[in-house]
N, CA, C, O and the ligand as a Tripos MOL2 file, in Angstrom:
@<TRIPOS>MOLECULE
protein
  237   235    60     0     0
PROTEIN
NO_CHARGES

@<TRIPOS>ATOM
      1 N          59.6580 -114.1200  126.7840 N.3       1 MET1
      2 CA         58.6790 -113.3790  125.9810 C.3       1 MET1
      3 C          58.7390 -111.8930  126.3480 C.2       1 MET1
      4 O          58.7870 -111.5400  127.5260 O.2       1 MET1
      5 N          58.7370 -111.0500  125.3530 N.am      2 PRO2
      6 CA         58.7440 -109.6040  125.6500 C.3       2 PRO2
      7 C          57.4180 -109.1790  126.2660 C.2       2 PRO2
      8 O          56.3860 -109.8230  126.0810 O.2       2 PRO2
      9 N          57.4770 -108.1050  126.9820 N.am      3 ALA3
     10 CA         56.2570 -107.5820  127.5830 C.3       3 ALA3
     11 C          55.2890 -107.1450  126.4920 C.2       3 ALA3
     12 O          55.6860 -106.6230  125.4500 O.2       3 ALA3
     13 N          54.0460 -107.3670  126.7550 N.am      4 THR4
     14 CA         53.0320 -106.9660  125.7860 C.3       4 THR4
     15 C          52.7550 -105.4740  125.9300 C.2       4 THR4
     16 O          52.5720 -104.9610  127.0340 O.2       4 THR4
     17 N          52.7290 -104.8100  124.8190 N.am      5 ASP5
     18 CA         52.3880 -103.3900  124.8610 C.3       5 ASP5
     19 C          50.8860 -103.2410  124.9220 C.2       5 ASP5
     20 O          50.1550 -103.8300  124.1270 O.2       5 ASP5
     21 N          50.4350 -102.4500  125.8710 N.am      6 VAL6
     22 CA         49.0050 -102.1870  125.9880 C.3       6 VAL6
     23 C          48.8020 -100.6870  125.8960 C.2       6 VAL6
     24 O          49.3820  -99.9130  126.6560 O.2       6 VAL6
     25 N          47.9690 -100.2990  124.9510 N.am      7 LEU7
     26 CA         47.7250  -98.8780  124.7270 C.3       7 LEU7
     27 C          46.2360  -98.6060  124.8220 C.2       7 LEU7
     28 O          45.4170  -99.5250  124.7860 O.2       7 LEU7
     29 N          45.9020  -97.3490  124.9420 N.am      8 ALA8
     30 CA         44.4950  -96.9790  124.9890 C.3       8 ALA8
     31 C          44.0070  -96.6290  123.5830 C.2       8 ALA8
     32 O          44.6570  -95.8760  122.8590 O.2       8 ALA8
     33 N          42.8790  -97.1730  123.2160 N.am      9 CYS9
     34 CA         42.2830  -96.8480  121.9210 C.3       9 CYS9
     35 C          41.8930  -95.3680  121.9070 C.2       9 CYS9
     36 O          41.1840  -94.9100  122.8030 O.2       9 CYS9
     37 N          42.3440  -94.6240  120.9080 N.am     10 PRO10
     38 CA         41.9720  -93.2000  120.8400 C.3      10 PRO10
     39 C          40.4880  -92.9920  120.5630 C.2      10 PRO10
     40 O          39.9770  -91.8820  120.7150 O.2      10 PRO10
     41 N          39.8100  -94.0310  120.1670 N.am     11 GLY11
     42 CA         38.3830  -93.9050  119.8660 C.3      11 GLY11
     43 C          37.5220  -94.1460  121.0910 C.2      11 GLY11
     44 O          36.6170  -93.3620  121.3780 O.2      11 GLY11
     45 N          37.7950  -95.2270  121.8190 N.am     12 CYS12
     46 CA         36.9090  -95.5820  122.9340 C.3      12 CYS12
     47 C          37.6700  -95.7890  124.2340 C.2      12 CYS12
     48 O          37.0650  -96.0830  125.2640 O.2      12 CYS12
     49 N          38.9920  -95.6400  124.2000 N.am     13 GLU13
     50 CA         39.8300  -95.7590  125.3810 C.3      13 GLU13
     51 C          39.8980  -97.1710  125.9430 C.2      13 GLU13
     52 O          40.3480  -97.3760  127.0700 O.2      13 GLU13
     53 N          39.4570  -98.1260  125.1700 N.am     14 ALA14
     54 CA         39.6440  -99.5140  125.5880 C.3      14 ALA14
     55 C          41.1130  -99.8720  125.4290 C.2      14 ALA14
     56 O          41.8520  -99.2040  124.7050 O.2      14 ALA14
     57 N          41.5200 -100.9120  126.1000 N.am     15 GLU15
     58 CA         42.9090 -101.3330  125.9750 C.3      15 GLU15
     59 C          43.1270 -102.0830  124.6650 C.2      15 GLU15
     60 O          42.3740 -102.9870  124.3050 O.2      15 GLU15
     61 N          44.1650 -101.6820  123.9810 N.am     16 VAL16
     62 CA         44.5490 -102.3590  122.7400 C.3      16 VAL16
     63 C          45.9080 -102.9950  122.9910 C.2      16 VAL16
     64 O          46.8850 -102.2980  123.2650 O.2      16 VAL16
     65 N          45.9660 -104.2910  122.8990 N.am     17 ALA17
     66 CA         47.2000 -105.0040  123.2200 C.3      17 ALA17
     67 C          47.9210 -105.4510  121.9610 C.2      17 ALA17
     68 O          47.3020 -105.8350  120.9680 O.2      17 ALA17
     69 N          49.2350 -105.3920  122.0270 N.am     18 PHE18
     70 CA         50.0700 -105.8990  120.9390 C.3      18 PHE18
     71 C          50.8460 -107.1020  121.4540 C.2      18 PHE18
     72 O          51.5040 -107.0260  122.4910 O.2      18 PHE18
     73 N          50.7700 -108.1860  120.7450 N.am     19 ALA19
     74 CA         51.5220 -109.3760  121.1300 C.3      19 ALA19
     75 C          52.9950 -109.2080  120.8090 C.2      19 ALA19
     76 O          53.8580 -109.8100  121.4480 O.2      19 ALA19
     77 N          53.2700 -108.3810  119.8100 N.am     20 ALA20
     78 CA         54.6460 -108.1030  119.4120 C.3      20 ALA20
     79 C          54.8240 -106.5980  119.4020 C.2      20 ALA20
     80 O          53.8460 -105.8570  119.3030 O.2      20 ALA20
     81 N          56.0590 -106.1370  119.5030 N.am     21 PRO21
     82 CA         56.2750 -104.6870  119.4470 C.3      21 PRO21
     83 C          55.6840 -104.1080  118.1700 C.2      21 PRO21
     84 O          55.9880 -104.5790  117.0740 O.2      21 PRO21
     85 N          54.8450 -103.0950  118.3050 N.am     22 PRO22
     86 CA         54.2140 -102.5210  117.1210 C.3      22 PRO22
     87 C          55.2280 -101.8410  116.2090 C.2      22 PRO22
     88 O          56.2170 -101.2680  116.6650 O.2      22 PRO22
     89 N          54.9590 -101.9200  114.9370 N.am     23 LEU23
     90 CA         55.8360 -101.2990  113.9530 C.3      23 LEU23
     91 C          55.2220  -99.9950  113.4820 C.2      23 LEU23
     92 O          54.0010  -99.8400  113.4650 O.2      23 LEU23
     93 N          56.0750  -99.0640  113.1010 N.am     24 LEU24
     94 CA         55.5860  -97.7880  112.6070 C.3      24 LEU24
     95 C          54.6900  -98.0130  111.3890 C.2      24 LEU24
     96 O          55.0250  -98.7720  110.4790 O.2      24 LEU24
     97 N          53.5590  -97.3420  111.3960 N.am     25 ALA25
     98 CA         52.5680  -97.4200  110.3080 C.3      25 ALA25
     99 C          51.8130  -98.7340  110.2970 C.2      25 ALA25
    100 O          51.0550  -99.0070  109.3670 O.2      25 ALA25
    101 N          52.0110  -99.5490  111.3160 N.am     26 GLU26
    102 CA         51.2320 -100.7760  111.4030 C.3      26 GLU26
    103 C          49.7640 -100.4270  111.6870 C.2      26 GLU26
    104 O          49.4540  -99.5150  112.4520 O.2      26 GLU26
    105 N          48.9040 -101.1690  111.0570 N.am     27 ILE27
    106 CA         47.4780 -100.9630  111.2820 C.3      27 ILE27
    107 C          46.9510 -102.0960  112.1500 C.2      27 ILE27
    108 O          47.1890 -103.2740  111.8850 O.2      27 ILE27
    109 N          46.2410 -101.7110  113.1760 N.am     28 THR28
    110 CA         45.6090 -102.7160  114.0120 C.3      28 THR28
    111 C          44.1480 -102.3260  114.1820 C.2      28 THR28
    112 O          43.7060 -101.3080  113.6500 O.2      28 THR28
    113 N          43.4250 -103.1110  114.8990 N.am     29 GLU29
    114 CA         42.0080 -102.8200  115.0700 C.3      29 GLU29
    115 C          41.6440 -102.9440  116.5300 C.2      29 GLU29
    116 O          42.0570 -103.8830  117.2100 O.2      29 GLU29
    117 N          40.8710 -101.9930  117.0050 N.am     30 CYS30
    118 CA         40.3920 -102.0490  118.3730 C.3      30 CYS30
    119 C          39.3410 -103.1410  118.4880 C.2      30 CYS30
    120 O          38.3830 -103.1730  117.7160 O.2      30 CYS30
    121 N          39.5210 -104.0290  119.4490 N.am     31 ALA31
    122 CA         38.5750 -105.1280  119.6290 C.3      31 ALA31
    123 C          37.2380 -104.6310  120.1640 C.2      31 ALA31
    124 O          36.2150 -105.2980  120.0070 O.2      31 ALA31
    125 N          37.2470 -103.4630  120.7940 N.am     32 GLU32
    126 CA         36.0270 -102.9150  121.3760 C.3      32 GLU32
    127 C          35.1470 -102.2190  120.3550 C.2      32 GLU32
    128 O          33.9670 -102.5410  120.2150 O.2      32 GLU32
    129 N          35.7330 -101.2530  119.6350 N.am     33 CYS33
    130 CA         34.9150 -100.4120  118.7550 C.3      33 CYS33
    131 C          35.1890 -100.6770  117.2760 C.2      33 CYS33
    132 O          34.6040 -100.0390  116.4010 O.2      33 CYS33
    133 N          36.0880 -101.6290  117.0120 N.am     34 ARG34
    134 CA         36.3670 -102.0250  115.6340 C.3      34 ARG34
    135 C          36.9500 -100.9000  114.7920 C.2      34 ARG34
    136 O          36.9130 -100.9550  113.5620 O.2      34 ARG34
    137 N          37.4860  -99.8860  115.4500 N.am     35 THR35
    138 CA         38.1160  -98.8020  114.7250 C.3      35 THR35
    139 C          39.5090  -99.2210  114.2950 C.2      35 THR35
    140 O          40.2430  -99.8540  115.0540 O.2      35 THR35
    141 N          39.8610  -98.8680  113.0890 N.am     36 GLU36
    142 CA         41.2160  -99.1560  112.6450 C.3      36 GLU36
    143 C          42.1580  -98.1080  113.2110 C.2      36 GLU36
    144 O          41.8890  -96.9070  113.1700 O.2      36 GLU36
    145 N          43.2650  -98.5970  113.7380 N.am     37 LEU37
    146 CA         44.2260  -97.7180  114.3940 C.3      37 LEU37
    147 C          45.5870  -97.8510  113.7340 C.2      37 LEU37
    148 O          46.0150  -98.9490  113.3790 O.2      37 LEU37
    149 N          46.2500  -96.7380  113.5760 N.am     38 GLU38
    150 CA         47.5700  -96.7490  112.9660 C.3      38 GLU38
    151 C          48.6190  -96.3860  114.0050 C.2      38 GLU38
    152 O          48.4300  -95.4730  114.8080 O.2      38 GLU38
    153 N          49.7160  -97.1090  113.9730 N.am     39 VAL39
    154 CA         50.8380  -96.7910  114.8510 C.3      39 VAL39
    155 C          51.5810  -95.6180  114.2220 C.2      39 VAL39
    156 O          52.1960  -95.7540  113.1650 O.2      39 VAL39
    157 N          51.5170  -94.4730  114.8790 N.am     40 VAL40
    158 CA         52.1310  -93.2720  114.3120 C.3      40 VAL40
    159 C          53.4740  -92.9460  114.9560 C.2      40 VAL40
    160 O          54.2000  -92.0740  114.4800 O.2      40 VAL40
    161 N          53.7990  -93.6420  116.0280 N.am     41 ALA41
    162 CA         55.1010  -93.4820  116.6680 C.3      41 ALA41
    163 C          55.3860  -94.7500  117.4530 C.2      41 ALA41
    164 O          54.4630  -95.4450  117.8800 O.2      41 ALA41
    165 N          56.6540  -95.0490  117.6420 N.am     42 THR42
    166 CA         56.9990  -96.2850  118.3410 C.3      42 THR42
    167 C          57.8210  -96.0440  119.6020 C.2      42 THR42
    168 O          58.0940  -96.9890  120.3430 O.2      42 THR42
    169 N          58.2140  -94.8200  119.8590 N.am     43 ASP43
    170 CA         59.0370  -94.5500  121.0400 C.3      43 ASP43
    171 C          58.6790  -93.2060  121.6450 C.2      43 ASP43
    172 O          59.3580  -92.2180  121.3670 O.2      43 ASP43
    173 N          57.6490  -93.1330  122.4550 N.am     44 PRO44
    174 CA         56.8110  -94.2580  122.8520 C.3      44 PRO44
    175 C          55.7780  -94.5720  121.7700 C.2      44 PRO44
    176 O          55.5780  -93.8020  120.8310 O.2      44 PRO44
    177 N          55.1430  -95.7000  121.9290 N.am     45 VAL45
    178 CA         54.1320  -96.0950  120.9510 C.3      45 VAL45
    179 C          52.9240  -95.1740  121.0630 C.2      45 VAL45
    180 O          52.4200  -94.9000  122.1520 O.2      45 VAL45
    181 N          52.4870  -94.7150  119.9250 N.am     46 LEU46
    182 CA         51.3310  -93.8280  119.8890 C.3      46 LEU46
    183 C          50.3840  -94.2950  118.7930 C.2      46 LEU46
    184 O          50.7940  -94.5760  117.6670 O.2      46 LEU46
    185 N          49.1190  -94.3700  119.1490 N.am     47 LEU47
    186 CA         48.1140  -94.7970  118.1780 C.3      47 LEU47
    187 C          47.2730  -93.6180  117.7480 C.2      47 LEU47
    188 O          47.0040  -92.7080  118.5320 O.2      47 LEU47
    189 N          46.8610  -93.6430  116.4950 N.am     48 ALA48
    190 CA         45.9350  -92.6460  115.9850 C.3      48 ALA48
    191 C          44.8880  -93.3730  115.1630 C.2      48 ALA48
    192 O          45.0980  -94.5010  114.7170 O.2      48 ALA48
    193 N          43.7660  -92.7140  114.9700 N.am     49 LEU49
    194 CA         42.7420  -93.3110  114.1230 C.3      49 LEU49
    195 C          43.2970  -93.4130  112.7110 C.2      49 LEU49
    196 O          43.8420  -92.4480  112.1740 O.2      49 LEU49
    197 N          43.1560  -94.5750  112.1250 N.am     50 ALA50
    198 CA         43.6570  -94.7480  110.7680 C.3      50 ALA50
    199 C          42.7850  -93.9450  109.8120 C.2      50 ALA50
    200 O          41.5820  -93.8050  110.0330 O.2      50 ALA50
    201 N          43.3870  -93.4190  108.7530 N.am     51 PRO51
    202 CA         42.5970  -92.6920  107.7720 C.3      51 PRO51
    203 C          41.5310  -93.6050  107.1870 C.2      51 PRO51
    204 O          41.7710  -94.7790  106.9050 O.2      51 PRO51
    205 N          40.3710  -93.0410  107.0170 N.am     52 GLU52
    206 CA         39.2820  -93.8640  106.4920 C.3      52 GLU52
    207 C          39.4540  -94.0930  105.0040 C.2      52 GLU52
    208 O          39.5730  -93.1580  104.2120 O.2      52 GLU52
    209 N          39.4630  -95.3390  104.6600 N.am     53 VAL53
    210 CA         39.5650  -95.7100  103.2550 C.3      53 VAL53
    211 C          38.4830  -96.7380  102.9650 C.2      53 VAL53
    212 O          38.0360  -97.4660  103.8510 O.2      53 VAL53
    213 N          38.0860  -96.7760  101.7430 N.am     54 GLU54
    214 CA         37.0550  -97.7430  101.3810 C.3      54 GLU54
    215 C          37.6840  -99.1070  101.1980 C.2      54 GLU54
    216 O          38.4360  -99.3540  100.2550 O.2      54 GLU54
    217 N          37.3600  -99.9620  102.1080 N.am     55 GLU55
    218 CA         37.8770 -101.3210  101.9950 C.3      55 GLU55
    219 C          37.0110 -102.2550  102.8250 C.2      55 GLU55
    220 O          36.0830 -101.8390  103.5180 O.2      55 GLU55
    221 N          37.3450 -103.4980  102.7270 N.am     56 ASP56
    222 CA         36.6250 -104.5220  103.4670 C.3      56 ASP56
    223 C          36.8100 -104.3080  104.9690 C.2      56 ASP56
    224 O          37.9400 -104.2230  105.4490 O.2      56 ASP56
    225 N          35.7460 -104.2240  105.6830 N.am     57 TRP57
    226 CA         35.8490 -104.0200  107.1230 C.3      57 TRP57
    227 C          35.9090 -105.3420  107.8780 C.2      57 TRP57
    228 O          35.7810 -105.3730  109.1020 O.2      57 TRP57
    229 N          36.1000 -106.4100  107.1580 N.am     58 GLY58
    230 CA         36.3260 -107.6920  107.8150 C.3      58 GLY58
    231 C          35.1030 -108.3100  108.4490 C.2      58 GLY58
    232 O          35.1760 -108.8640  109.5460 O.2      58 GLY58
    233 N          34.0010 -108.2190  107.7760 N.am     59 GLU59
    234 CA         32.7890 -108.8430  108.3070 C.3      59 GLU59
    235 C          32.9630 -110.3540  108.4260 C.2      59 GLU59
    236 O          32.0430 -111.0500  108.8560 O.2      59 GLU59
    237 ZN         38.2210  -98.6270  120.5250 Zn       60 ZN60
@<TRIPOS>BOND
     1     1     2 1
     2     2     3 1
     3     3     4 2
     4     3     5 am
     5     5     6 1
     6     6     7 1
     7     7     8 2
     8     7     9 am
     9     9    10 1
    10    10    11 1
    11    11    12 2
    12    11    13 am
    13    13    14 1
    14    14    15 1
    15    15    16 2
    16    15    17 am
    17    17    18 1
    18    18    19 1
    19    19    20 2
    20    19    21 am
    21    21    22 1
    22    22    23 1
    23    23    24 2
    24    23    25 am
    25    25    26 1
    26    26    27 1
    27    27    28 2
    28    27    29 am
    29    29    30 1
    30    30    31 1
    31    31    32 2
    32    31    33 am
    33    33    34 1
    34    34    35 1
    35    35    36 2
    36    35    37 am
    37    37    38 1
    38    38    39 1
    39    39    40 2
    40    39    41 am
    41    41    42 1
    42    42    43 1
    43    43    44 2
    44    43    45 am
    45    45    46 1
    46    46    47 1
    47    47    48 2
    48    47    49 am
    49    49    50 1
    50    50    51 1
    51    51    52 2
    52    51    53 am
    53    53    54 1
    54    54    55 1
    55    55    56 2
    56    55    57 am
    57    57    58 1
    58    58    59 1
    59    59    60 2
    60    59    61 am
    61    61    62 1
    62    62    63 1
    63    63    64 2
    64    63    65 am
    65    65    66 1
    66    66    67 1
    67    67    68 2
    68    67    69 am
    69    69    70 1
    70    70    71 1
    71    71    72 2
    72    71    73 am
    73    73    74 1
    74    74    75 1
    75    75    76 2
    76    75    77 am
    77    77    78 1
    78    78    79 1
    79    79    80 2
    80    79    81 am
    81    81    82 1
    82    82    83 1
    83    83    84 2
    84    83    85 am
    85    85    86 1
    86    86    87 1
    87    87    88 2
    88    87    89 am
    89    89    90 1
    90    90    91 1
    91    91    92 2
    92    91    93 am
    93    93    94 1
    94    94    95 1
    95    95    96 2
    96    95    97 am
    97    97    98 1
    98    98    99 1
    99    99   100 2
   100    99   101 am
   101   101   102 1
   102   102   103 1
   103   103   104 2
   104   103   105 am
   105   105   106 1
   106   106   107 1
   107   107   108 2
   108   107   109 am
   109   109   110 1
   110   110   111 1
   111   111   112 2
   112   111   113 am
   113   113   114 1
   114   114   115 1
   115   115   116 2
   116   115   117 am
   117   117   118 1
   118   118   119 1
   119   119   120 2
   120   119   121 am
   121   121   122 1
   122   122   123 1
   123   123   124 2
   124   123   125 am
   125   125   126 1
   126   126   127 1
   127   127   128 2
   128   127   129 am
   129   129   130 1
   130   130   131 1
   131   131   132 2
   132   131   133 am
   133   133   134 1
   134   134   135 1
   135   135   136 2
   136   135   137 am
   137   137   138 1
   138   138   139 1
   139   139   140 2
   140   139   141 am
   141   141   142 1
   142   142   143 1
   143   143   144 2
   144   143   145 am
   145   145   146 1
   146   146   147 1
   147   147   148 2
   148   147   149 am
   149   149   150 1
   150   150   151 1
   151   151   152 2
   152   151   153 am
   153   153   154 1
   154   154   155 1
   155   155   156 2
   156   155   157 am
   157   157   158 1
   158   158   159 1
   159   159   160 2
   160   159   161 am
   161   161   162 1
   162   162   163 1
   163   163   164 2
   164   163   165 am
   165   165   166 1
   166   166   167 1
   167   167   168 2
   168   167   169 am
   169   169   170 1
   170   170   171 1
   171   171   172 2
   172   171   173 am
   173   173   174 1
   174   174   175 1
   175   175   176 2
   176   175   177 am
   177   177   178 1
   178   178   179 1
   179   179   180 2
   180   179   181 am
   181   181   182 1
   182   182   183 1
   183   183   184 2
   184   183   185 am
   185   185   186 1
   186   186   187 1
   187   187   188 2
   188   187   189 am
   189   189   190 1
   190   190   191 1
   191   191   192 2
   192   191   193 am
   193   193   194 1
   194   194   195 1
   195   195   196 2
   196   195   197 am
   197   197   198 1
   198   198   199 1
   199   199   200 2
   200   199   201 am
   201   201   202 1
   202   202   203 1
   203   203   204 2
   204   203   205 am
   205   205   206 1
   206   206   207 1
   207   207   208 2
   208   207   209 am
   209   209   210 1
   210   210   211 1
   211   211   212 2
   212   211   213 am
   213   213   214 1
   214   214   215 1
   215   215   216 2
   216   215   217 am
   217   217   218 1
   218   218   219 1
   219   219   220 2
   220   219   221 am
   221   221   222 1
   222   222   223 1
   223   223   224 2
   224   223   225 am
   225   225   226 1
   226   226   227 1
   227   227   228 2
   228   227   229 am
   229   229   230 1
   230   230   231 1
   231   231   232 2
   232   231   233 am
   233   233   234 1
   234   234   235 1
   235   235   236 2
@<TRIPOS>SUBSTRUCTURE
     1 MET1         2 RESIDUE 1 A MET
     2 PRO2         6 RESIDUE 1 A PRO
     3 ALA3        10 RESIDUE 1 A ALA
     4 THR4        14 RESIDUE 1 A THR
     5 ASP5        18 RESIDUE 1 A ASP
     6 VAL6        22 RESIDUE 1 A VAL
     7 LEU7        26 RESIDUE 1 A LEU
     8 ALA8        30 RESIDUE 1 A ALA
     9 CYS9        34 RESIDUE 1 A CYS
    10 PRO10       38 RESIDUE 1 A PRO
    11 GLY11       42 RESIDUE 1 A GLY
    12 CYS12       46 RESIDUE 1 A CYS
    13 GLU13       50 RESIDUE 1 A GLU
    14 ALA14       54 RESIDUE 1 A ALA
    15 GLU15       58 RESIDUE 1 A GLU
    16 VAL16       62 RESIDUE 1 A VAL
    17 ALA17       66 RESIDUE 1 A ALA
    18 PHE18       70 RESIDUE 1 A PHE
    19 ALA19       74 RESIDUE 1 A ALA
    20 ALA20       78 RESIDUE 1 A ALA
    21 PRO21       82 RESIDUE 1 A PRO
    22 PRO22       86 RESIDUE 1 A PRO
    23 LEU23       90 RESIDUE 1 A LEU
    24 LEU24       94 RESIDUE 1 A LEU
    25 ALA25       98 RESIDUE 1 A ALA
    26 GLU26      102 RESIDUE 1 A GLU
    27 ILE27      106 RESIDUE 1 A ILE
    28 THR28      110 RESIDUE 1 A THR
    29 GLU29      114 RESIDUE 1 A GLU
    30 CYS30      118 RESIDUE 1 A CYS
    31 ALA31      122 RESIDUE 1 A ALA
    32 GLU32      126 RESIDUE 1 A GLU
    33 CYS33      130 RESIDUE 1 A CYS
    34 ARG34      134 RESIDUE 1 A ARG
    35 THR35      138 RESIDUE 1 A THR
    36 GLU36      142 RESIDUE 1 A GLU
    37 LEU37      146 RESIDUE 1 A LEU
    38 GLU38      150 RESIDUE 1 A GLU
    39 VAL39      154 RESIDUE 1 A VAL
    40 VAL40      158 RESIDUE 1 A VAL
    41 ALA41      162 RESIDUE 1 A ALA
    42 THR42      166 RESIDUE 1 A THR
    43 ASP43      170 RESIDUE 1 A ASP
    44 PRO44      174 RESIDUE 1 A PRO
    45 VAL45      178 RESIDUE 1 A VAL
    46 LEU46      182 RESIDUE 1 A LEU
    47 LEU47      186 RESIDUE 1 A LEU
    48 ALA48      190 RESIDUE 1 A ALA
    49 LEU49      194 RESIDUE 1 A LEU
    50 ALA50      198 RESIDUE 1 A ALA
    51 PRO51      202 RESIDUE 1 A PRO
    52 GLU52      206 RESIDUE 1 A GLU
    53 VAL53      210 RESIDUE 1 A VAL
    54 GLU54      214 RESIDUE 1 A GLU
    55 GLU55      218 RESIDUE 1 A GLU
    56 ASP56      222 RESIDUE 1 A ASP
    57 TRP57      226 RESIDUE 1 A TRP
    58 GLY58      230 RESIDUE 1 A GLY
    59 GLU59      234 RESIDUE 1 A GLU
    60 ZN60       237 GROUP 0 **** ****
């Protein structure tokens, strides 16, 4: 199994883990603050707050 990538959430600095290598422009969600995060770079992996769009927040 590949090593899990663990990054810091740019919103709350909680750890955000990826089970698989993150892909560019992949959207994930911080388990702590529920902020949507976008993978803006993969080497090294860099997360940014995803642009806010009106959509289902997954209640
Ligand atoms: Zn967070």
